[in-house]
N, C-alpha and C positions, 0 to 999 in steps of 0.2 A: 504494500500500500504506500502511495506517495502523496504527501500533503504539502501544499505551499502555504506558508504563514508569513504575512507581511505586517510590520508595525515599525514606525519610525523611532519609537522609544526602546532603548536597549533592554531595560529591565522588563518592560511588558513583553518584548519579543522573547526573552529568555523564559519568562513565566509561561508564555504560550507554548514554547517548545517543550517545557517540562510536562505540561498538561497533555499535550498531544502524544508524548512518548508513552503515556500510560494507556493509549488506545490501540494496543496490539502491536507495539514496536514498529511503527511505520517509518519509512524514509521521510525525513522532514527537510524541506528546502526553505531556508529563511531568506526573506527580502527585507531590506532596511527602509524601503519607501515604495511609493506607487510605481515610478519608472522601472525600478529593479524587478518588481513583481510582474509588470507587463512584459519585460524582456524575457523572464522565465516562461511566461505563458505563450509567448510568440516563438519560443525555441522548439527544440525537438522532443522535450520531455512531455509525458502525459501525466495528469494528476487525477486523484480520486476525490479530492476536496481542496478548496481554497478558503483559508481563514484570514480575514482582512480587518484591520483597524479602519475606522472611518476617517479620522483627522490625520492625514499624512500630506506631505508635499504633493501637489497634483501630478498625476491623477490620484485623488483620494479613494477610499474604499468603495464608496457608492459610484464614483466615476469609473472605477475599474470594473465593477459589476455591469454597468451600462455598456462598456466596451465589449465585455464578454458576450452579453446577450445580443449585441448587434453584429457579432462576428459569426457568420454562418457555420464555420468549422469549429468554433469554440463554445457556442451558446449552451451546449448541454453540460458543461463542466459545473458541478455543484459548488456553491459558495455559501459561506457563513460570514456574518459580521460579529467580531468580538471586540467590543469598544466601550469606552466610558461615555460616549456621546449618545444620549438617549432622549434628546428633546423631541418635541412633537413632530417637527418637520422631518427629522432624521428617521423616526419610526415610520412615518407615513411613506417616505421614499423607500424605505426597506420593504414595506409590505407590497410595493408595486414592482419589486425587482426580482421576483422569482428566486428567493433565497431559501436555503435549507435550515436556516436558524439565525437568531439574533440574541447574542449573549452579552450581558452587561458586565464590564469589569468591576471589581477585580475578579480574576479567575480563581477557582477553588476546586475542592474535591468534587462538587456536584457538576462542574463543567465537564470533566472527563466523561461522566455518565451520560450527559446530554449529547456529547459528540459521538460517543459509542452507539447510542440509539440511532442517530442520524446515519452513521456509517452502515449499521446493520440494515436499515431500511433501504439505503441505496444499493447495497449488495443484493438484497432480495429482488430489486427491480432490474438488476443486471441478469440474474439467473434465478428463477423461482426455486426455493428450497426443495430438496429432493422429496421429502415426505409429502409436501403439498402437490408437487408435480406428478408423482406416481399415482396418487389418489385421484387427481383430476383426469389424467390421461389413461388411467386403468391399465397400467403396465407395471412390471416389476422393476426393481432397482437396476438390475443388469441391463434391461432393455432401455431404460432411461439413460443410462450411461452411454449406450450406443448412440442415442439421439444427440446427446451433448457432444460426443466425439465428432459426429458428422457435422454438427453445427459449427464447431471450432474449425473444421476443415473448410467449410463454406466461407467463414469470415476471413480466414487466411488467404483463400483464393481471391476474394474480392479485394482485399488489401493489396495483393500482388498486382491485380489488374489496375487498380487505382494508381498505384505507384508507377506502373508502366505508362499509363496515360499522362500522368503529370510530367514524366521525364521525356517522352517521345512525341507528345501531342496526341490529340484525340482523333485517331483514325476511325472511320465509320465502322469497320468490323469490330475493333476493340471496344468502342463505345456500345455497340449493340450487345456484345458479349457481357459487358459489365451490367447493363440494364436488365438483361434477361436473368442473369444469376442473382442480381440484387433483389429482383422481385421474389424469386424463390427463397432467398435468404430472409427476407422480411416475413414471409409466411412461417419459416422455421422459428424465427425469433418470437412471433406471437404464439406459436405452438408450445414453446418452452417457457413461456411466461417471462419474456425479456423485453419489456416495453422500452427501456432506455436504448437498447441496441437497435430495436426496430426504428426508433427515432433517428439514430445516427445513420443507419442505412438509407432512410428516406432523405436525410439531409444530403448525403453523398449523391444520391440520384438527382436531387434538385439542383445541386451545384453543377453536376456534369451536364444536365439538360440545358442549363443557362450559360454554359461555357465559362463558368467561373472557377477559379482555383479553390482547393480545399477539400475535394473529395477524398484524397489520400490521407489528409489529416483526420477527417471524420472517421474513416475506416481504421486508421491507426489507433484512435481512441477506443473504438469498439473492440479491436483485437486485444488491446492492453487490458481493458476491463474484463473481458471474457476470460482471458488466460489467467488473470490473477484470481478471479473467483473460482473458476473451474479447478485449477490446480490446488487450491486450498482445501478442497473437499476430499474426504476419504475415498 
């Protein structure tokens, strides 16, 4: 699990790091301000969650979330605000920003529990828990594991096609192959209770159809999330 935490105050940043380290030993990437956080988000790394302070040198936390939600290939990345700024305008802005949480500093023991619950809910929307999936699909655990294995292969194939299109240009045959396989993969995502991955596949399709960059980034995020969750299961 990889979490990005951004806060321009060193003590608050260290406290946030300590809280996050209790959430299952994630890899934590620290950013000292908004520009540093955006640089990380615009790079090659994929994240499971972003924790942001509000008051930072611009772009501040709310501005960063707005940038995320406006970026077609990044808009699905979950974000939380962990801040001492809790005035009415900030809270109203936060409620309109599609956030996974709003935590008021100072952070403490209860903060870890809240973040862990968010992460558990996010993982369940990446891949439905096995017990629920086998009951819904009326298959045994072994059969479900075969479904998940096939789905992982589909995602990796789509990622390879998207990377090929990004590096060589969108030839008609390659575009058609991606779109056909993406439609089948969306169905597989819904079958396996993976709404977040279905959304990312749909984003990649929309970007490719509009001749916009980012389909490879969206599929890379999908592959990262699925591999992390699937390999963590027994």
